[in-house]
C-alpha positions as CSV (number, residue, x, y, z in Angstrom):
1,M,101.3,11.7,-71.0
2,A,101.4,10.7,-74.6
3,V,98.1,8.7,-74.4
4,V,96.2,11.3,-72.3
5,G,97.4,14.0,-74.8
6,L,95.9,12.2,-77.8
7,P,92.5,14.1,-77.8
8,I,94.5,17.4,-78.0
9,L,95.7,16.4,-81.4
10,I,92.2,16.4,-82.8
11,G,92.3,20.2,-82.8
12,P,95.2,20.6,-85.3
13,I,93.9,17.7,-87.5
14,L,90.1,18.5,-87.5
15,G,89.9,22.1,-86.4
16,P,91.0,23.9,-89.6
17,V,88.7,21.6,-91.6
18,L,85.6,22.0,-89.4
19,G,86.5,25.7,-89.3
20,G,86.5,25.9,-93.1
21,V,83.2,24.0,-93.2
22,I,81.5,26.4,-90.7
23,I,82.7,29.5,-92.5
24,T,81.8,28.0,-96.0
25,Y,78.4,26.7,-95.2
26,L,77.2,28.5,-92.1
27,N,77.0,32.0,-90.7
28,W,80.2,33.0,-89.3
29,R,78.8,33.5,-85.7
30,W,78.8,29.6,-85.5
31,I,82.6,29.8,-84.8
32,F,81.3,31.0,-81.4
33,Y,78.0,29.1,-81.1
34,V,79.8,25.8,-81.6
35,N,81.4,26.1,-78.2
36,I,78.1,26.1,-76.4
37,P,77.3,22.2,-77.1
38,I,81.2,21.3,-76.5
39,C,81.1,23.1,-73.1
40,F,77.8,21.6,-72.2
41,I,79.3,18.0,-73.0
42,A,82.4,18.9,-70.9
43,L,80.4,19.9,-67.9
44,I,78.5,16.6,-68.0
45,L,81.7,14.5,-68.4
46,A,83.4,16.5,-65.5
47,V,80.5,15.8,-63.2
48,W,80.2,12.1,-64.2
49,G,84.0,11.2,-64.8
50,L,86.2,13.3,-62.6
51,P,86.9,11.9,-59.1
52,K,85.8,13.9,-56.0
53,D,88.3,15.6,-53.8
54,D,89.4,13.5,-50.8
55,A,88.4,14.4,-47.2
56,T,91.5,16.5,-46.7
57,N,90.6,18.9,-49.6
58,Q,86.9,19.0,-49.8
59,F,86.6,21.9,-47.6
60,Q,89.1,24.1,-49.4
61,K,87.5,27.4,-50.7
62,L,88.1,29.0,-54.0
63,D,90.6,32.0,-53.8
64,I,88.3,34.7,-54.8
65,L,90.7,37.5,-54.1
66,G,93.6,35.9,-56.0
67,L,91.2,35.1,-59.0
68,S,89.9,38.7,-58.9
69,L,93.3,39.9,-59.2
70,L,94.9,37.6,-61.8
71,S,92.0,37.6,-64.4
72,P,91.7,41.3,-64.7
73,S,95.5,41.7,-64.9
74,I,95.6,39.3,-67.9
75,V,92.5,41.0,-69.6
76,L,93.8,44.5,-69.2
77,I,97.3,43.8,-70.6
78,I,95.8,42.0,-73.6
79,Y,93.4,44.9,-74.2
80,G,96.2,47.3,-74.1
81,L,98.3,45.4,-76.6
82,T,95.4,45.2,-79.1
83,K,95.0,49.1,-79.1
84,V,98.5,49.6,-80.2
85,S,97.7,49.4,-83.8
86,S,94.3,51.1,-83.9
87,D,95.6,54.0,-81.7
88,H,98.9,54.5,-83.5
89,G,101.6,53.5,-81.1
90,F,102.4,52.5,-77.5
91,F,102.5,55.9,-76.2
92,Q,98.8,56.6,-76.0
93,S,96.7,56.7,-73.1
94,S,94.4,54.0,-74.3
95,V,97.3,51.7,-74.6
96,I,99.4,52.7,-71.6
97,I,96.6,52.9,-68.8
98,P,95.2,49.5,-69.2
99,I,98.8,47.8,-69.5
100,V,99.9,49.8,-66.4
101,I,96.9,48.9,-64.4
102,G,97.1,45.2,-65.5
103,L,100.8,45.0,-64.5
104,L,100.0,46.6,-61.1
105,C,97.2,44.0,-60.5
106,L,99.8,41.2,-61.5
107,M,102.2,42.6,-58.9
108,V,99.6,42.8,-56.2
109,F,98.6,39.3,-57.1
110,C,102.2,38.1,-56.8
111,L,102.5,39.8,-53.5
112,Y,99.2,38.5,-52.3
113,V,100.2,34.8,-53.1
114,L,103.7,35.1,-51.5
115,R,101.9,36.0,-48.3
116,K,98.9,33.6,-48.5
117,S,100.0,30.3,-47.1
118,H,97.1,28.1,-48.0
119,N,95.4,27.3,-51.2
120,P,96.0,30.2,-53.7
121,V,94.4,30.1,-57.0
122,I,98.0,29.8,-58.5
123,D,100.8,29.0,-56.3
124,I,103.9,30.9,-57.6
125,H,106.1,29.2,-55.2
126,I,106.4,26.4,-57.8
127,F,108.5,28.7,-60.1
128,K,111.4,27.8,-57.5
129,S,111.6,24.5,-59.3
130,M,114.1,25.0,-62.3
131,P,112.6,22.1,-64.3
132,F,109.2,23.7,-63.9
133,T,110.3,27.2,-64.8
134,A,112.3,26.1,-67.7
135,S,109.5,23.9,-69.0
136,S,107.0,26.9,-68.6
137,C,109.3,29.2,-70.6
138,L,109.6,26.5,-73.4
139,L,106.0,25.9,-73.4
140,F,105.5,29.6,-74.0
141,L,107.8,29.6,-77.0
142,S,106.5,26.4,-78.3
143,G,103.0,27.7,-78.1
144,L,104.0,30.9,-79.9
145,S,105.4,28.8,-82.8
146,S,102.1,26.8,-82.8
147,Y,99.7,29.6,-82.7
148,G,102.0,31.6,-85.2
149,G,101.5,28.8,-87.7
150,M,97.8,28.7,-87.0
151,L,97.6,32.5,-87.8
152,L,99.9,32.8,-91.0
153,L,99.6,29.6,-92.9
154,P,95.9,29.9,-93.6
155,L,96.6,33.5,-94.7
156,Y,99.2,32.2,-97.1
157,Y,96.9,29.5,-98.7
158,Q,94.0,32.1,-99.0
159,Q,95.7,35.3,-100.0
160,V,98.7,34.2,-101.7
161,R,97.5,31.0,-103.4
162,G,93.9,32.0,-103.6
163,E,92.4,28.9,-102.0
164,S,89.0,28.9,-100.2
165,V,88.6,28.8,-96.5
166,L,87.8,24.9,-96.6
167,A,90.6,24.2,-98.9
168,S,93.1,25.9,-96.7
169,G,91.7,23.8,-93.7
170,L,92.4,20.7,-95.7
171,F,95.9,21.9,-96.7
172,L,96.8,22.3,-92.9
173,T,95.8,18.7,-92.0
174,P,99.4,17.3,-92.6
175,Q,100.6,19.3,-89.6
176,G,98.3,17.5,-87.3
177,V,99.2,14.2,-88.8
178,G,102.9,14.9,-88.2
179,M,102.1,15.7,-84.5
180,L,100.3,12.4,-84.2
181,M,103.1,10.6,-85.8
182,T,105.8,11.6,-83.4
183,R,104.0,12.0,-80.0
184,S,104.1,8.2,-78.8
185,L,107.6,8.0,-80.0
186,A,108.6,11.2,-78.1
187,G,107.1,9.8,-74.9
188,K,108.9,6.5,-75.0
189,L,112.1,8.3,-75.8
190,T,111.6,10.7,-73.0
191,D,111.3,7.8,-70.6
192,T,114.5,6.4,-72.1
193,I,117.0,9.1,-72.5
194,G,115.4,12.2,-71.0
195,S,113.8,15.4,-72.3
196,R,116.8,17.5,-73.4
197,W,117.8,15.7,-76.6
198,I,114.1,15.1,-77.6
199,V,113.4,18.8,-77.3
200,L,116.4,19.8,-79.2
201,C,115.6,17.4,-82.1
202,G,112.1,18.5,-82.1
203,T,113.1,22.1,-82.2
204,L,115.4,21.4,-85.2
205,L,112.6,19.5,-87.0
206,T,110.2,22.5,-86.5
207,I,112.7,25.0,-88.0
208,L,113.3,22.5,-90.9
209,G,109.6,22.2,-91.4
210,T,109.1,26.0,-91.2
211,L,111.9,27.2,-93.6
212,P,110.0,26.3,-96.9
213,F,107.4,28.7,-96.0
214,A,109.7,31.4,-95.7
215,F,110.7,31.1,-99.3
216,C,107.5,29.9,-100.9
217,V,105.5,31.7,-103.6
218,T,102.2,31.3,-105.3
219,N,103.3,28.3,-107.4
220,T,105.4,26.3,-104.8
221,S,104.7,22.7,-104.9
222,E,101.8,21.6,-102.8
223,L,103.5,18.4,-102.1
224,L,106.6,20.0,-100.8
225,L,104.5,22.2,-98.6
226,A,102.5,19.2,-97.2
227,I,105.9,17.4,-96.5
228,A,107.1,20.5,-94.6
229,L,103.9,20.6,-92.6
230,I,104.3,16.9,-91.7
231,V,108.0,17.6,-90.6
232,R,106.8,20.8,-88.7
233,G,104.1,19.1,-87.0
234,G,106.4,16.3,-86.0
235,G,108.8,18.9,-84.4
236,L,106.0,20.7,-82.4
237,G,104.7,17.3,-81.2
238,G,108.1,16.0,-80.3
239,V,108.8,19.3,-78.2
240,M,105.6,19.7,-76.2
241,L,105.2,16.3,-74.8
242,P,108.7,16.1,-73.1
243,I,108.4,19.6,-71.9
244,M,105.0,19.0,-70.3
245,A,106.4,15.8,-68.7
246,T,109.4,17.5,-67.3
247,A,107.3,20.2,-65.7
248,Y,106.2,17.9,-63.0
249,E,109.6,16.5,-62.0
250,G,110.4,17.3,-58.3
251,L,107.1,18.7,-57.3
252,R,104.9,17.6,-54.4
253,K,101.6,16.0,-55.0
254,E,99.6,19.1,-53.8
255,Q,101.7,21.4,-56.3
256,V,100.7,19.3,-59.3
257,P,97.3,21.1,-59.9
258,H,99.1,24.6,-59.8
259,A,101.8,23.2,-62.1
260,S,99.1,22.2,-64.5
261,S,97.4,25.6,-64.4
262,A,100.3,28.1,-64.7
263,P,101.8,26.9,-68.1
264,R,98.3,26.9,-69.6
265,I,97.9,30.6,-68.7
266,L,101.0,31.4,-70.3
267,Q,100.5,29.2,-73.3
268,Q,96.9,29.8,-74.2
269,S,96.3,33.4,-72.8
270,V,99.5,35.2,-73.4
271,N,100.4,33.9,-76.7
272,P,97.2,34.5,-78.6
273,L,97.5,38.0,-77.3
274,V,100.9,38.5,-78.4
275,L,99.9,37.3,-81.9
276,Q,96.8,39.5,-81.8
277,F,99.3,42.4,-81.2
278,L,101.6,41.4,-84.0
279,Q,98.6,41.0,-86.3
280,S,97.5,44.5,-85.5
281,S,101.0,46.0,-85.7
282,Y,101.8,44.4,-89.2
283,K,98.3,45.2,-90.4
284,I,97.6,41.6,-91.6
285,K,94.1,41.8,-93.3
C-alpha cells in the first residue's frame, strides 16, 4: 500500500508549484485544460496496463440505474450547499429544493442497492464491516483536514504575507515532503503493531503541525512554518495509509472494488463540497 500510494504524493509536492506556474505564466483556464492530456495518458495506461476481467466477471453489466441515482444525488446536494451564501441562508427554495431532491435520490439509491442482489455500482452492504465503516469515517475526516489546508494555507501566504501565487506554491512543498517521509514507516509499523496507534500518533502530529498557523501573523518565521508543514504532512501521511489498509480487512475478494470506490466518494466528492460551502459561508475572497 505504501509503494502503490507513492504517486499520490506527487500532488501535494508538485501540485501547488505547478498550479502557481500555470496561474503566473499562463491563462487561468489552463487549470482546466491541463487535465485533458493527463486523462488521455491515463486512458492509454488503463487499456495497456490494467488486467482484463476473468471469465466469471467479463459479462457483468454496468449498473446504469444505480449510477443514475447516485451521481445526481451528490451533484444536487453539493449545488444546494454552494447556494447557501449567495442566496443568504439555508431556508431558501434554491437551497432546500436541490438538497431535498438529492437526499431523496440517495435514499432511493440505498433502497435499490439493498434489493439488488448482483453487481450494484456501489455495494453498501460492505458498511456492515466495522473496520471498513470506521476507516471510511476516518478517511472523510482526514480528507477534510487535507483539503482544508489546501484551501486556507495558500490564502494565508497570499493575502496575509503578500506572497505571489508561485511563491505560495513553493512554501507549501514541505507538507508534501513530510507526507513522503512518514509513508513508508507508517506502512511497516502498521504491519507490525496494527493501525490504531499509528492513526493516533499521526493525528497528534497533524494537530501539532497545524497549531502554529492558528497563531501566526504576517512576520512569523518562515522556517518555523516550514517545519510545521513538515510535521503536519508527516501526520497526514501517517494517518491515511493505515486507514486505507484497515478498510480491506475481513472483506471478500469481490467486495474489494466496492471498498475502493465508496471511501473515494466520501473523501474526494463530499469534502470539497463541504469546504466550498464553508468558503462561501465565511465569505473568503
